C-alpha positions as CSV (number, residue, x, y, z in Angstrom):
1,M,0.0,-0.1,0.0
2,Q,1.2,3.4,-1.1
3,R,1.4,6.0,1.6
4,M,-0.2,9.4,0.7
5,Q,2.1,12.3,1.0
6,I,1.0,15.3,3.0
7,C,0.5,18.3,1.2
8,P,3.2,21.2,2.3
9,R,0.5,23.6,2.4
10,F,-2.0,21.7,4.8
11,E,1.3,20.8,6.9
12,R,2.0,24.6,7.1
13,A,-1.6,25.3,8.2
14,V,-1.3,22.8,10.9
15,E,2.1,24.2,12.0
16,I,0.5,27.6,12.4
17,L,-2.7,26.5,14.1
18,S,-1.3,23.9,16.2
19,K,0.9,26.5,18.2
20,R,0.0,26.7,21.8
21,W,-2.8,29.3,22.3
22,T,-3.0,30.2,18.5
23,T,-6.3,28.5,17.8
24,L,-8.0,29.7,21.1
25,I,-6.9,33.3,20.0
26,V,-8.5,32.8,16.6
27,Y,-11.6,31.3,18.2
28,Q,-11.7,34.4,20.5
29,L,-11.6,36.7,17.7
30,L,-14.3,35.2,15.8
31,E,-16.7,37.4,18.2
32,G,-15.3,40.5,16.6
33,P,-12.5,43.0,17.0
34,Q,-11.0,43.0,20.5
35,R,-8.4,44.9,22.6
36,F,-5.1,43.0,24.0
37,V,-6.5,43.0,27.4
38,A,-10.0,41.5,26.5
39,I,-8.2,38.8,24.6
40,E,-5.9,38.3,27.5
41,N,-8.6,38.1,30.1
42,S,-10.6,35.5,28.1
43,L,-7.9,33.1,28.1
44,T,-6.8,32.1,31.6
45,N,-3.1,31.0,32.0
46,L,-1.8,32.9,28.9
47,S,0.9,35.2,29.7
48,S,1.1,38.7,28.1
49,K,4.5,37.7,26.7
50,V,3.0,34.9,24.7
51,L,-0.1,36.4,23.7
52,S,2.0,39.4,22.3
53,E,4.2,36.8,20.4
54,R,1.0,34.9,18.9
55,L,-0.7,38.0,17.8
56,K,2.5,39.2,16.0
57,E,2.9,35.7,14.5
58,L,-0.8,35.8,13.3
59,E,-0.6,39.2,12.0
60,E,2.5,38.2,9.9
61,E,0.6,35.4,8.5
62,G,-2.2,37.5,7.5
63,I,-4.7,36.0,9.7
64,I,-5.3,38.9,11.9
65,E,-4.8,42.7,11.7
66,R,-3.7,45.2,14.2
67,T,-5.4,48.5,14.0
68,V,-4.1,51.6,15.9
69,Y,-6.5,54.4,16.6
70,P,-4.8,57.7,17.2
71,E,-6.9,58.5,20.2
72,K,-5.7,59.7,23.7
73,P,-4.9,57.3,25.1
74,V,-4.1,55.2,22.0
75,R,-6.4,52.3,21.3
76,I,-5.2,49.2,19.8
77,E,-7.6,46.4,18.2
78,Y,-7.0,43.1,16.8
79,A,-9.5,41.5,14.2
80,L,-9.5,38.6,11.9
81,T,-8.8,39.2,8.2
82,S,-10.8,37.7,5.6
83,K,-8.1,35.0,5.6
84,G,-8.8,34.4,9.4
85,Q,-12.6,34.7,9.1
86,E,-12.4,31.5,6.8
87,L,-11.3,29.6,9.8
88,A,-14.9,30.0,11.3
89,P,-16.3,26.8,9.8
90,L,-13.3,24.8,10.7
91,M,-13.7,26.3,14.5
92,E,-17.4,25.6,14.5
93,Q,-16.6,21.9,13.5
94,I,-13.9,21.5,16.2
95,S,-16.6,23.0,18.6
96,E,-19.3,20.4,17.6
97,W,-16.7,17.6,17.6
98,S,-15.4,18.4,21.0
99,T,-19.1,18.5,22.5
100,K,-19.8,15.2,21.1
101,W,-16.6,13.3,22.0
102,I,-14.5,15.3,24.5
103,E,-15.3,14.6,28.2
104,L,-14.1,17.1,30.9
105,P,-12.9,15.7,34.0
106,S,-15.9,17.1,36.0
107,E,-18.4,15.5,33.5
108,S,-16.9,12.2,33.9
109,D,-16.6,12.5,37.6
110,D,-20.5,13.4,37.7
111,L,-21.3,10.4,35.3
112,Q,-19.2,7.9,37.7
113,S,-21.1,9.2,40.9
114,D,-24.4,9.1,39.2
115,K,-23.7,5.4,38.0
116,S,-22.5,4.5,41.6
117,K,-25.5,5.9,42.9
118,T,-27.9,3.9,40.7
119,E,-25.9,0.6,41.6
């Protein structure tokens, strides 16, 4: 049986999106433009340094855009580009798949305790 060769573009896409926090940042920005602090507050355990790095990487890839508003104080917002918006169906499918197949520890504990009560 001949092995299927992985497409370099697919491999690059997975490389970009599989970096820690990247997909969650994109998912968060599906709600619309947000400031740095709003993204940071929505993702617990994400450091400012890593968030800053990921936002720069996503901007370099053309997935997000950074808009600076010349107000006082200066306001900076991050938003998905059309390239980033096209990830929405993928994110929706991952969300549906995870709801169906991923069990959270507290959910499995609840199921275990319910089973033991009925036995």
